[in-house]
Every structure is written in structure tokens, then in C-alpha cells.
C-alpha positions as MATLAB code, in Angstrom:
seq = 'MGFLDGYKTYDPRTEGYGDSSSWKEAFNRRMGFDEAVNVLSEDDPYVILGISKGATATEIKKAYYKMAMKWHPDKNPGKDTNEKMRKIIAAYTFLTKKKK';
ca = [
      -9.274   11.456   -1.302;
      -6.668    9.841    0.885;
      -5.226    6.452    0.490;
      -7.043    5.058    3.476;
     -10.509    5.775    2.222;
     -12.271    2.642    2.293;
      -9.619    0.806    4.203;
     -10.677    1.141    7.612;
     -14.401    1.955    7.588;
     -16.228    2.503   10.528;
     -19.102   -0.072   11.105;
     -22.142    1.194   12.994;
     -23.397   -2.573   13.651;
     -20.498   -3.303   15.763;
     -19.548    0.195   16.695;
     -16.049   -0.337   15.608;
     -13.727   -0.530   12.693;
     -13.719   -4.095   12.263;
     -10.869   -6.622   12.453;
      -7.586   -7.054   10.735;
      -9.055   -9.406    8.132;
     -11.564   -7.103    7.068;
      -9.107   -4.510    6.626;
      -7.049   -6.549    4.632;
      -9.797   -7.456    2.346;
     -10.884   -3.868    1.898;
      -7.093   -3.107    1.096;
      -7.070   -5.725   -1.378;
     -10.247   -4.276   -3.141;
      -8.590   -0.753   -2.738;
      -5.598   -1.471   -4.996;
      -5.785   -3.908   -7.499;
      -3.178   -4.976   -9.945;
      -4.279   -2.995  -13.099;
      -4.627    0.138  -10.878;
      -0.847   -0.487   -9.551;
       0.325   -0.593  -13.122;
      -1.542    2.460  -13.820;
      -0.089    4.301  -10.667;
       3.460    2.933  -11.431;
       3.397    3.909  -15.289;
       6.836    5.582  -15.274;
       8.374    4.439  -11.765;
      10.190    1.268  -11.013;
       8.516   -0.435   -8.033;
      11.859   -1.937   -6.820;
      13.424    1.735   -6.731;
      10.350    3.145   -4.785;
      10.725    0.427   -2.264;
      14.538    0.594   -2.213;
      15.053   -3.215   -3.101;
      17.063   -5.133   -5.584;
      15.361   -7.108   -8.484;
      16.100  -10.314   -6.956;
      14.142   -9.596   -3.799;
      12.336  -12.413   -1.928;
       8.842  -11.960   -0.983;
      10.089  -11.377    2.904;
      12.367   -8.782    1.602;
       9.434   -7.115   -0.344;
       7.225   -7.307    2.614;
       9.950   -6.115    4.987;
      10.570   -2.976    2.744;
       6.849   -2.170    2.295;
       6.449   -2.185    5.792;
       9.618    0.265    6.479;
       8.544    2.666    3.890;
       5.074    2.606    4.939;
       6.016    3.569    8.728;
       8.316    6.166    7.197;
       5.798    7.788    4.629;
       2.300    7.163    6.698;
       0.226   10.493    6.362;
      -0.432   10.492   10.319;
       3.419   10.511   10.734;
       4.258   12.922    7.885;
       1.480   15.289    7.387;
       2.049   16.950    4.101;
       0.600   17.344    0.400;
       3.328   14.856   -1.108;
       2.761   12.137    1.423;
      -0.514   10.718    0.047;
       0.853   10.413   -3.286;
       4.235    8.840   -2.089;
       2.179    6.522    0.250;
      -0.146    5.703   -3.066;
       2.992    4.708   -5.105;
       4.421    2.656   -1.976;
       1.181    0.596   -2.051;
       0.948    0.321   -5.788;
       4.579   -0.995   -5.839;
       3.854   -3.496   -3.274;
       0.740   -4.791   -4.677;
       2.770   -4.938   -8.092;
       5.358   -7.103   -6.988;
       3.232   -9.364   -4.738;
       0.618   -9.965   -7.360;
       3.501  -10.507   -9.861;
       5.092  -13.130   -7.721;
       1.885  -15.446   -7.515;
];
């Protein structure tokens, strides 16, 4: 199972992959706060994203996008890429849900 399973799903009714709001909704369902805590059981989300503990929401988002682009499975095919990307998503989810 890849990290994008359920994220961009093909909809035969519209013959497409939906719009960005449906992708975001699917993404939010994919990784909740509790799952993020489990994925990050021994890892520091700040270290994963390469940011300081006092980072703002904008800095967190910018670091997430930078790491997501670097470690995306389409750009880095490999065995460890999915796990690395899963941790990046978990770190972002943990920090953004925690801030709210």
C-alpha cells in the first residue's frame, strides 16, 4: 500500500480524479492525528521536517512542501521512499493539528 492510496482516486462518474478540495478531504481522512502519533512514536516531527521547535505555521507548511517534493515516490522510486514520505506526512499532520 502506497502513501497515496485513497488520496487521488479515480471517479468514473466524472471520468477524472476530482478537484483539489476532494483530494484534501481524502488526505485528511487518510492520516489523522492519532495515526500520526503512532507513526512518529520515536521520531521528532521537527527533526523530520528540518525546522526549529518555535516554527510558525507558515514555516511548517513550507518545510512540508519542500520535503514532500524531495521525497515524493514519483521522483525517488525506491523501497524507503514510501516510509519516509509517510513520516513526513505524519510530522506535518501532527504539527498542524497540534497548533489548532
